[in-house]
C-alpha positions as CSV (number, residue, x, y, z in Angstrom):
1,M,134.8,96.5,88.4
2,D,131.9,94.1,87.9
3,K,132.2,90.4,88.2
4,L,131.0,87.8,85.7
5,K,127.7,86.2,86.5
6,M,129.0,82.7,85.8
7,H,125.4,81.4,85.4
8,T,122.6,81.5,82.9
9,P,119.9,84.2,83.2
10,N,117.1,83.7,85.6
11,L,114.1,83.7,83.2
12,V,111.5,83.6,86.0
13,E,112.8,86.8,87.5
14,A,113.0,88.4,84.1
15,N,109.4,87.4,83.3
16,I,108.2,88.8,86.7
17,A,110.0,92.0,85.9
18,R,108.3,92.3,82.6
19,L,104.9,91.6,84.1
20,A,105.6,94.2,86.8
21,E,106.0,96.8,84.2
22,L,102.5,96.0,82.8
23,F,100.7,95.1,86.0
24,P,102.6,96.4,89.1
25,N,99.6,95.7,91.3
26,C,100.0,92.0,90.6
27,V,103.5,91.8,92.0
28,T,103.5,90.6,95.6
29,E,105.7,88.8,98.2
30,A,105.1,85.2,99.0
31,R,107.0,82.1,100.3
32,D,108.7,79.8,97.9
33,A,109.1,76.0,98.1
34,N,111.8,76.4,100.6
35,G,109.8,78.7,102.9
36,E,111.8,81.7,101.9
37,L,110.1,85.0,101.0
38,A,110.5,86.0,97.3
39,R,108.9,88.3,94.8
40,R,105.9,86.5,93.1
41,I,102.9,87.1,90.9
42,D,99.4,87.1,92.2
43,F,97.8,84.9,89.5
44,D,94.2,85.5,90.7
45,L,94.6,89.2,90.3
46,L,96.5,88.8,87.0
47,R,93.7,86.6,85.6
48,Q,91.2,89.4,86.6
49,E,93.4,92.0,84.8
50,L,93.2,89.9,81.6
51,S,89.5,89.1,81.8
52,S,86.4,91.2,80.9
53,A,84.3,89.4,83.5
54,I,84.6,88.7,87.2
55,V,87.0,85.8,87.8
56,E,86.4,83.3,90.6
57,G,89.0,83.6,93.4
58,P,89.6,83.9,97.1
59,Q,87.1,85.9,99.2
60,E,87.9,89.6,99.1
61,R,88.3,91.7,102.2
62,Y,89.7,95.1,103.1
63,Q,93.0,94.5,104.9
64,L,96.7,95.0,105.0
65,N,98.4,91.6,104.8
66,W,101.9,90.3,104.2
67,P,103.9,87.1,104.7
68,G,105.0,86.9,108.3
69,K,102.2,89.0,109.8
70,R,100.9,86.2,112.1
71,E,104.4,85.4,113.3
72,A,104.9,89.1,114.1
73,L,101.7,89.2,116.1
74,L,102.8,86.1,118.1
75,T,106.2,87.7,118.7
76,A,104.5,90.9,119.9
77,N,102.3,89.0,122.4
78,A,105.0,86.5,123.6
79,P,106.5,87.2,127.1
80,I,110.2,87.7,127.7
81,A,112.3,86.8,130.7
82,K,114.5,89.8,130.8
83,T,115.1,92.8,133.1
84,L,116.5,96.3,133.3
85,R,119.8,96.7,135.1
86,P,120.8,100.1,136.4
87,C,124.1,101.6,135.3
88,R,125.0,104.4,137.8
89,E,128.4,105.2,136.2
90,E,126.9,106.1,132.9
91,S,124.0,108.1,134.4
92,V,123.7,111.7,135.3
93,D,122.0,112.6,138.7
94,F,120.9,108.9,139.1
95,D,119.3,109.4,142.5
96,T,117.2,112.5,141.6
97,T,116.4,112.5,137.9
98,R,113.0,111.5,136.5
99,N,114.4,110.8,132.9
100,L,115.3,107.3,131.6
101,F,117.7,106.1,129.0
102,I,117.1,102.4,128.1
103,E,119.9,100.6,126.2
104,G,118.6,97.6,124.3
105,D,116.1,96.4,121.7
106,N,113.0,98.7,121.8
107,L,110.6,95.8,121.4
108,E,111.9,94.2,124.5
109,A,112.0,97.6,126.2
110,L,108.3,98.2,125.4
111,K,107.4,94.8,126.8
112,L,109.3,95.5,130.0
113,L,107.7,99.0,130.4
114,Q,104.1,98.2,129.5
115,E,102.9,97.3,133.0
116,T,104.7,100.2,134.7
117,Y,103.7,102.9,132.3
118,L,100.3,101.5,131.1
119,N,98.1,104.3,129.9
120,Q,100.6,107.0,131.1
121,V,102.6,108.2,128.1
122,K,101.4,111.4,126.3
123,L,103.8,111.3,123.3
124,I,105.6,108.4,121.6
125,Y,107.8,109.6,118.8
126,I,109.0,107.0,116.3
127,D,111.7,107.7,113.8
128,P,112.4,104.2,112.4
129,P,115.0,103.1,109.8
130,Y,113.6,104.4,106.5
131,N,112.9,101.6,104.0
132,R,114.3,103.4,101.0
133,K,114.4,101.9,97.5
134,K,118.0,103.0,97.2
135,G,121.0,103.0,99.4
136,N,121.1,101.0,102.7
137,N,117.7,99.8,103.7
138,L,117.7,98.7,107.3
139,V,115.3,96.8,109.5
140,Y,115.5,95.4,113.0
141,R,116.3,91.7,113.1
142,D,113.7,90.1,115.4
143,D,114.2,86.5,116.3
144,F,110.9,84.5,116.1
145,V,110.3,81.1,117.6
146,G,107.0,79.3,116.7
147,D,106.0,78.5,120.3
148,T,105.4,80.9,123.1
149,Y,107.0,78.7,125.7
150,E,110.1,78.2,123.5
151,Y,110.3,82.0,123.0
152,L,110.2,82.5,126.8
153,I,113.1,80.1,127.2
154,Q,115.2,81.5,124.3
155,S,114.7,85.2,125.4
156,N,116.3,84.3,128.7
157,Q,119.6,83.8,126.9
158,A,122.1,86.5,126.1
159,D,121.8,88.0,122.6
160,D,124.9,87.2,120.6
161,Q,124.1,89.5,117.7
162,G,126.5,92.4,117.4
163,Y,124.4,94.0,114.7
164,R,120.7,94.5,115.3
165,L,120.0,96.4,112.0
166,V,120.3,94.3,108.9
167,A,120.2,95.1,105.2
168,N,116.8,95.0,103.6
169,T,117.4,95.1,99.8
170,D,114.6,95.3,97.2
171,A,116.1,92.1,95.6
172,N,115.5,89.8,98.6
173,G,111.7,89.7,98.1
174,R,111.2,90.8,101.7
175,F,111.4,94.5,101.2
176,H,108.1,95.5,102.7
177,S,107.3,92.3,104.7
178,D,110.2,92.4,107.1
179,W,109.8,96.2,107.7
180,L,106.1,95.9,108.3
181,S,106.6,93.0,110.8
182,M,109.1,95.1,112.7
183,M,106.7,98.1,112.9
184,L,103.6,96.0,113.7
185,Q,105.2,94.5,116.8
186,R,106.3,97.8,118.2
187,L,103.2,99.8,117.5
188,R,100.9,97.1,119.1
189,I,102.7,97.4,122.4
190,A,103.3,101.2,122.1
191,R,99.6,101.7,122.0
192,N,99.2,100.1,125.4
193,L,101.5,102.7,126.9
194,L,99.6,105.7,125.5
195,A,97.4,107.8,127.9
196,P,93.8,108.3,126.8
197,S,94.8,111.6,125.3
198,G,98.2,110.3,124.1
199,V,99.5,110.4,120.6
200,V,102.1,108.6,118.5
201,A,104.0,110.6,115.9
202,I,105.8,108.6,113.2
203,S,108.4,110.2,110.9
204,I,108.7,108.5,107.5
205,D,109.4,109.2,103.8
206,D,107.4,108.2,100.8
207,A,108.7,104.7,100.5
208,E,106.6,103.3,103.4
209,T,104.2,106.2,104.2
210,A,101.2,104.4,102.7
211,N,101.9,101.2,104.7
212,V,102.4,103.2,107.9
213,L,99.0,104.8,107.5
214,H,97.2,101.4,106.8
215,L,99.1,99.7,109.6
216,C,98.1,102.5,112.1
217,Y,94.5,102.4,110.8
218,E,94.5,98.7,111.8
219,I,96.2,99.3,115.2
220,F,94.7,102.6,116.4
221,G,91.5,102.7,114.2
222,E,90.9,105.0,111.3
223,S,88.8,107.3,113.4
224,N,91.9,108.1,115.6
225,F,93.9,109.5,112.7
226,V,94.8,113.0,113.8
227,G,96.6,114.1,110.6
228,T,99.9,114.2,108.7
229,L,102.5,116.9,109.1
230,I,104.5,117.7,106.0
231,W,107.9,118.9,106.9
232,K,109.7,120.7,104.0
233,N,113.3,119.9,105.1
234,A,115.4,120.2,101.9
235,T,116.0,121.8,98.5
236,D,116.3,119.2,95.7
237,N,117.5,120.7,92.4
238,N,116.3,117.7,90.3
239,P,115.5,118.9,86.8
240,T,114.4,115.4,85.5
241,N,112.0,114.2,88.2
242,I,109.9,115.4,91.1
243,A,112.2,117.2,93.5
244,V,111.5,115.4,96.9
245,E,111.9,118.1,99.5
246,H,109.8,116.8,102.4
247,E,109.2,114.0,104.9
248,S,105.9,113.1,106.6
249,I,105.0,112.8,110.3
250,H,101.8,110.8,110.7
251,V,100.0,111.4,114.0
252,F,97.5,108.9,115.6
253,A,95.7,109.3,118.9
254,R,94.9,106.6,121.4
255,N,91.4,108.2,121.5
256,K,91.0,111.3,119.3
257,T,87.9,112.5,121.3
258,E,90.2,112.9,124.4
259,L,92.4,115.4,122.5
260,E,89.9,118.3,122.5
261,G,91.3,121.1,124.6
262,V,94.4,119.2,125.6
263,W,96.8,120.6,123.0
264,K,95.4,124.2,123.4
265,S,96.2,124.1,127.1
266,S,99.8,123.2,126.5
267,V,100.1,126.2,124.1
268,S,98.6,128.5,126.7
269,E,101.5,127.7,129.0
270,V,103.9,129.1,126.5
271,K,101.7,132.1,126.0
272,E,101.8,132.9,129.7
273,I,105.6,132.8,129.7
274,L,105.8,135.2,126.7
275,M,103.3,137.5,128.3
276,Q,105.4,137.6,131.4
277,V,108.4,138.4,129.3
278,G,106.5,141.4,127.9
279,A,105.4,142.5,131.3
280,D,108.9,142.3,132.7
281,M,110.4,144.3,129.9
282,A,107.6,146.9,130.0
283,S,108.4,147.6,133.7
284,R,112.1,148.3,132.8
285,Y,111.7,150.7,129.8
286,S,110.3,154.2,129.8
287,T,109.5,154.6,126.1
288,L,107.8,152.4,123.6
289,E,110.9,152.8,121.2
290,S,113.4,151.5,123.8
291,L,111.0,148.7,124.8
292,Q,110.5,147.6,121.2
293,A,114.3,147.6,120.6
294,A,114.9,145.5,123.7
295,Y,112.2,143.1,122.7
296,T,113.5,142.8,119.1
297,E,116.9,141.8,120.5
298,W,115.3,139.3,122.9
299,F,113.2,137.8,120.1
300,R,116.2,137.3,117.8
301,E,118.1,135.5,120.5
302,N,115.1,133.3,121.4
303,K,113.4,132.9,118.1
304,S,114.5,129.3,117.6
305,Q,113.1,128.4,121.0
306,L,109.6,129.9,120.6
307,G,108.2,126.7,119.1
308,P,104.5,126.9,118.3
309,L,104.4,130.7,119.0
310,D,107.2,131.7,116.6
311,R,104.9,134.4,115.0
312,Y,105.1,136.6,118.1
313,K,107.2,139.5,117.0
314,Y,106.0,142.7,118.6
315,I,105.6,144.1,122.1
316,D,104.2,147.3,123.5
317,F,102.9,148.4,127.0
318,N,99.8,146.2,126.6
319,G,101.8,143.0,126.2
320,V,103.0,140.7,123.5
321,Y,101.0,140.5,120.2
322,T,101.3,138.4,117.1
323,G,101.2,141.1,114.5
324,S,97.9,141.4,112.6
325,Q,94.9,139.6,111.3
326,S,92.5,140.6,108.5
327,V,89.4,142.4,109.5
328,H,87.3,141.2,106.5
329,N,84.3,139.0,106.9
330,P,84.9,135.5,105.7
331,G,81.2,134.8,105.3
332,K,78.8,135.9,102.6
333,E,78.1,139.4,103.9
334,G,79.7,141.5,106.6
335,Y,79.2,145.0,108.0
336,R,79.5,148.1,105.7
337,Y,80.8,151.4,107.0
338,D,83.7,153.9,106.4
339,V,86.9,153.8,108.4
340,L,88.9,157.0,107.9
341,H,92.6,156.8,107.4
342,P,94.3,158.8,110.3
343,D,96.8,160.6,107.9
344,T,94.8,161.2,104.7
345,G,91.4,161.5,106.3
346,K,89.9,159.5,103.4
347,P,87.8,156.3,103.8
348,C,90.0,153.2,103.6
349,K,89.4,150.5,101.0
350,E,86.5,148.4,102.2
351,P,86.9,144.6,102.3
352,L,85.1,142.8,99.5
353,M,82.6,141.1,102.0
354,G,82.6,143.9,104.5
355,Y,84.1,144.1,108.0
356,R,83.7,141.1,110.3
357,F,82.4,143.0,113.4
358,P,79.9,145.9,114.0
359,K,80.9,149.5,113.8
360,A,80.7,149.9,117.5
361,T,83.3,147.3,118.0
362,M,85.5,148.9,115.3
363,D,85.2,152.3,117.0
364,R,86.4,150.7,120.3
365,L,89.3,149.1,118.6
366,L,90.2,152.4,116.9
367,S,90.2,154.2,120.3
368,E,92.4,151.4,121.7
369,K,94.8,151.9,118.8
370,R,94.3,148.2,117.9
371,I,93.8,148.9,114.2
372,L,96.8,149.0,111.9
373,F,96.7,151.2,108.8
374,G,98.8,151.2,105.6
375,E,100.6,154.2,104.2
376,N,97.4,155.4,102.6
377,E,93.7,154.5,102.4
378,G,94.3,152.1,99.5
379,K,95.2,149.2,101.9
380,I,92.6,147.3,103.9
381,V,93.0,147.9,107.6
382,E,94.1,145.1,109.9
383,L,93.7,144.2,113.5
384,K,96.5,144.0,116.0
385,V,96.0,140.7,117.9
386,Y,97.5,140.1,121.3
387,A,98.9,136.9,122.7
388,S,96.0,136.6,125.1
389,E,93.6,136.4,122.1
390,F,95.7,134.3,119.8
391,E,94.8,130.6,119.3
392,D,97.8,128.8,118.0
393,K,97.7,125.8,115.6
394,L,100.1,123.1,114.5
395,S,100.1,123.6,110.8
396,S,100.0,120.5,108.6
397,V,102.7,122.0,106.4
398,F,105.8,123.7,107.8
399,E,109.3,124.5,106.6
400,L,112.5,123.9,108.6
401,D,115.9,123.3,107.0
402,G,116.9,119.7,107.6
403,R,120.6,120.8,107.8
404,T,119.9,122.4,111.2
405,G,120.0,118.9,112.7
406,P,123.7,118.4,111.9
407,Y,124.3,122.0,113.0
408,D,122.7,121.2,116.4
409,L,125.1,118.2,116.8
410,K,128.1,120.2,115.6
411,A,127.5,122.8,118.4
412,L,127.6,120.0,121.0
413,F,130.3,117.9,119.4
414,P,133.0,120.3,118.0
415,E,135.5,117.4,117.9
416,G,133.7,115.5,115.1
417,S,132.9,116.6,111.5
418,K,129.9,114.3,111.2
419,V,128.9,112.5,114.3
420,F,125.6,111.2,113.2
421,S,123.8,110.8,109.8
422,N,120.7,113.0,109.3
423,P,119.8,113.8,112.9
424,K,116.4,115.5,113.3
425,P,116.5,119.2,114.2
426,V,116.0,120.1,117.9
427,L,113.5,122.8,116.8
428,L,111.4,120.2,115.0
429,M,111.2,118.0,118.2
430,E,110.5,121.1,120.4
431,R,107.5,121.9,118.2
432,L,106.1,118.4,118.6
433,V,106.9,118.1,122.4
434,S,105.5,121.6,123.2
435,F,102.3,121.2,121.3
436,M,101.6,117.5,121.9
437,S,102.4,117.2,125.6
438,G,101.7,119.0,128.8
439,S,104.1,120.2,131.5
440,Q,104.1,117.0,133.6
441,D,103.9,114.4,130.8
442,I,106.1,111.6,129.7
443,C,107.6,111.5,126.1
444,I,109.1,108.3,124.7
445,D,111.6,108.2,121.8
446,L,111.4,104.7,120.5
447,F,114.4,104.9,118.1
448,A,116.5,107.5,120.0
449,G,119.3,107.7,117.5
450,S,121.2,110.9,118.4
451,S,118.7,111.7,121.2
452,T,117.2,114.8,119.6
453,L,113.9,114.3,121.4
454,A,115.6,114.1,124.8
455,H,117.5,117.3,124.0
456,A,114.2,119.0,122.9
457,V,112.5,118.0,126.2
458,L,115.2,119.7,128.2
459,E,115.0,122.8,126.1
460,V,111.2,123.0,126.4
461,N,111.3,122.4,130.1
462,R,113.9,125.2,130.5
463,R,111.9,127.6,128.4
464,E,108.4,126.9,129.8
465,G,109.4,126.0,133.4
466,S,107.8,122.6,132.9
467,C,108.7,119.1,134.2
468,R,108.2,116.9,131.1
469,R,110.1,113.6,131.3
470,F,111.7,111.6,128.5
471,I,112.3,107.9,128.1
472,S,114.8,107.3,125.3
473,I,115.4,103.8,123.9
474,Q,118.4,102.9,121.8
475,Y,119.9,99.6,120.8
476,P,123.8,99.4,121.3
477,E,124.3,99.1,117.6
478,V,127.9,98.7,116.6
479,I,129.2,101.6,114.5
480,G,131.2,99.9,111.7
481,Q,133.4,101.5,109.1
482,E,131.6,100.4,105.9
483,S,130.9,104.0,104.8
484,K,132.4,107.4,105.0
485,D,129.9,108.6,107.6
486,A,130.3,105.4,109.7
487,K,134.1,105.9,109.6
488,E,133.7,109.5,110.8
489,A,131.4,108.4,113.7
490,H,133.7,105.5,114.6
491,K,136.7,107.8,114.7
492,F,134.8,110.4,116.8
493,C,133.9,107.8,119.4
494,V,137.4,106.5,119.6
495,N,138.9,110.0,119.9
496,I,136.8,111.0,122.9
497,G,137.0,107.6,124.6
498,L,133.6,106.2,123.8
499,E,132.9,102.7,122.7
500,P,131.8,102.9,119.0
501,L,128.1,102.3,119.6
502,I,125.1,104.4,118.6
503,S,123.8,104.2,122.2
504,E,127.1,105.8,123.4
505,I,126.6,108.8,121.1
506,S,123.0,109.1,122.3
507,K,124.0,109.2,126.0
508,E,126.9,111.6,125.4
509,R,124.6,113.9,123.4
510,I,122.2,114.1,126.4
511,R,125.0,114.8,128.8
512,R,126.3,117.7,126.7
513,A,122.8,119.0,125.9
514,G,122.0,119.0,129.6
515,A,125.1,121.1,130.4
516,A,124.3,123.5,127.6
517,V,120.7,123.9,128.8
518,I,121.8,124.5,132.4
519,A,124.1,127.3,131.2
520,K,121.1,129.2,129.7
521,A,118.7,131.4,131.6
522,E,116.0,129.2,133.1
523,A,112.4,129.7,134.1
524,S,111.9,130.2,137.8
525,E,109.6,127.2,138.0
526,W,111.9,124.8,136.3
527,N,113.3,122.0,138.5
528,G,116.6,122.0,136.5
529,D,116.4,118.2,135.8
530,T,118.9,117.5,133.0
531,G,119.9,114.1,134.2
532,F,118.9,110.6,133.1
533,R,119.0,107.1,134.6
534,V,120.7,104.6,132.4
535,L,119.0,101.1,132.4
536,K,120.3,98.3,130.3
537,I,118.3,95.3,129.1
538,D,119.8,92.1,130.2
539,T,118.9,88.5,131.0
540,S,116.7,88.0,134.1
541,N,118.2,88.2,137.5
542,M,116.8,84.8,138.2
543,N,118.6,81.5,137.4
544,D,117.0,79.1,134.9
545,V,115.7,77.0,137.7
546,Y,113.3,79.8,138.5
547,Y,111.6,79.5,135.1
548,T,112.0,75.8,134.3
549,P,112.5,73.8,137.5
550,D,111.4,70.6,135.7
551,A,114.3,70.9,133.3
552,I,117.0,70.8,136.0
553,T,118.6,67.4,136.5
554,Q,119.3,65.9,139.9
555,A,123.0,66.2,139.4
556,A,122.7,70.0,138.9
557,L,120.5,70.6,142.0
558,P,123.3,71.3,144.5
559,G,124.3,74.3,142.5
560,M,120.7,75.6,142.3
561,V,120.1,76.4,145.9
562,D,119.9,80.1,145.2
563,N,117.5,81.1,142.4
564,I,119.3,84.4,141.8
565,R,122.2,84.9,139.5
566,A,125.5,85.4,141.4
567,D,126.6,88.5,139.5
568,R,123.5,90.6,140.4
569,T,123.6,93.5,142.9
570,P,120.8,94.5,145.2
571,E,120.0,97.4,142.9
572,D,119.7,95.0,140.0
573,L,117.2,93.0,142.0
574,L,115.3,96.2,143.0
575,F,114.7,97.3,139.4
576,Q,113.3,93.9,138.4
577,V,111.0,94.2,141.4
578,L,109.9,97.6,140.3
579,L,109.1,96.2,136.8
580,D,107.2,93.2,138.3
581,W,105.2,95.4,140.7
582,G,104.6,98.1,138.1
583,V,106.3,100.9,140.1
584,D,107.7,104.0,138.3
585,L,111.3,103.3,137.4
586,A,112.3,107.0,137.9
587,L,111.2,107.3,141.5
588,P,114.0,108.5,143.9
589,I,116.0,105.7,145.7
590,E,117.6,106.1,149.1
591,R,120.0,103.6,150.7
592,Q,119.9,103.1,154.5
593,T,121.4,100.7,157.0
594,I,119.1,99.2,159.5
595,A,120.4,96.7,162.1
596,G,123.4,96.1,159.9
597,K,121.3,95.3,156.8
598,T,121.3,97.4,153.6
599,V,117.7,98.6,152.9
600,L,116.6,100.4,149.7
601,F,113.8,102.9,150.1
602,V,111.9,103.9,146.9
603,D,110.1,107.2,147.0
604,G,110.1,107.3,150.8
605,N,108.1,104.3,151.8
606,A,106.4,103.5,148.5
607,L,108.5,100.3,148.3
608,V,111.2,99.0,150.7
609,A,113.6,96.2,149.7
610,C,116.2,94.3,151.6
611,F,118.0,91.5,149.8
612,D,120.6,90.7,152.5
613,T,120.7,87.3,154.1
614,G,120.2,86.6,157.8
615,I,116.9,88.4,158.2
616,D,115.6,88.0,161.7
617,E,112.5,89.1,163.6
618,D,114.2,92.1,165.3
619,F,115.2,93.5,161.9
620,V,111.7,92.9,160.5
621,K,110.1,94.8,163.5
622,Q,112.4,97.8,162.9
623,L,111.5,97.8,159.2
624,A,107.8,97.6,159.9
625,T,108.0,100.9,161.9
626,H,108.6,102.7,158.6
627,K,105.1,101.5,157.5
628,P,106.1,100.8,153.9
629,L,103.3,100.4,151.3
630,R,105.3,97.4,149.8
631,V,108.2,95.4,151.1
632,V,110.2,92.7,149.4
633,F,112.9,90.2,150.7
634,R,115.1,87.6,149.1
635,D,113.3,84.2,149.5
636,A,116.5,82.6,150.7
637,G,117.4,85.6,152.9
638,F,115.6,84.6,156.1
639,A,117.6,83.3,159.1
640,S,115.1,80.5,159.5
641,D,111.8,79.1,158.3
642,S,110.1,80.3,161.4
643,V,111.2,83.9,160.7
644,K,109.8,83.7,157.2
645,I,106.5,82.4,158.6
646,N,106.3,85.2,161.2
647,V,107.1,88.1,158.9
648,E,103.5,88.5,157.8
649,Q,102.3,88.4,161.4
650,V,104.8,91.1,162.4
651,F,103.7,93.4,159.6
652,K,100.0,92.7,160.2
653,L,100.5,93.9,163.8
654,L,102.8,96.9,163.2
655,S,101.9,97.9,159.6
656,P,98.8,96.1,158.4
657,A,98.6,98.0,155.1
658,T,102.0,96.7,153.9
659,E,102.0,94.3,150.9
660,I,104.8,91.7,151.3
661,K,106.5,89.7,148.6
662,T,109.7,87.6,148.2
663,L,112.1,87.2,145.4
């Protein structure tokens, strides 16, 4: 039941609406007298529309601009005083896994990761909240403070927002501006993480696809646009309008010239595995018929996992082959000769432009039984092409039923009817991961959601015997009960003992996917890593006195002797040190006891940390015998000032290559 308006009509809005019908290009977003964003008319452009001559106005330039863009840039560049705290109890194989799950805002996560993974990430997948014109439009709420120093101080405080995603309705005048500001900040920093041959893939629908392209042209450069994948994911029986049955995935490279040959090499790894499958089968079957039957059964079981090589469908004693390719010459004129049909003995129908290779080559292919014939001579002959000769491609248009995403989740979560709204299919992510990254590369999922990309990485690793790593980032967004889907997800979490947060569903999906992948047959080279190390974004481990000593009053000084927060563990401190030093957050960590002190060894002797108190020279001498590349102590942990002074001399004598720092 609608409520009465209880006010007179807003004639300005009505007039803007009428003008929008006549001149939609003149409608823009601007700030009103109160500084709020609202829908407005670009009068300079409107004057030009109503004039037959050029109207004077502001200087024209080619750019994408919106209210709040400068603030977004400042926010992207501003530092934050936060850290990543490890959570062993929510992790899987914490000490040995190379995968990471970061719980928190992805803008803050990118800022924390940019030194450690600078120029190291091969694929960044972004599936942001879609800014649709109907339904619930969501954007991330990013706090902005006008001064960088103030931003640093504020970001040191705990975030009290239970909901990070906020409604973005068309009526509030900020429909595009807020969404673009959110994306600009994240893409600017994400680019820093990309390897020279790295790419970012952005899933989006039609509402913001144009803005995504122009935004990426600005950030990555138009010359680094790789292409757009059109994913036909649905069937829309709409008789009155265009049936929208697709989404777009826009791909941009850090440096497009670096991609040459990189993607092909990743495809060749899958080829080798399939060729090995064919060789293994050929050694076990005595006849071609039994071999073909066995391979057909294998193909049906593994079809969904074949990714970029899903056209492989035959096998014989010479190995796996794709089927066939045309033998006609695609140019103006080819070779002319007769090819006799083996059954009828009559010349086969010659291609319109002739054959694409000389007769000698055709005779050789015929002798090798590489030529496929139709039932009679009326069909153009075709060439049987083997895997070793096949060059795969990532087609710009592909079809994959979007309903397979929910089916993937249903298989892992039989307890819930609809755990997550519109999850991406695992096969879609496998396609991107397999084609766009190599066997040792890092893949980041910026908006992890239900963690489909992490699931796909595990599947691709199992199938190819590779060691790709994933870094999934997801904000602990509260799952409310405002819609039917939300109620179902909330109920599911409660029933299985999870806190109703999107991040909890993400982590549980990876746990279950890992168990499912382990249960399948694995490649012999696969390291079997299905774990992940959970790291949560939190306030800095350091007290406020560390960042703003001049703001502390004399009365508060007695309580500020230690610059480290009292609730932080040695492992908490270690991860902030790893971030500060730019050390890989997924390196193995070993805990040892030396002279009664707890010592943390990262990747052997890559970094050694001891945050205990009472550090004396005897302990330092024992530690120096391990010859660590880096060593860190708590600043207030030394037994005396003389010990602190002598530490450098001890290491200079026993381990001169060691770099020493204090916290």
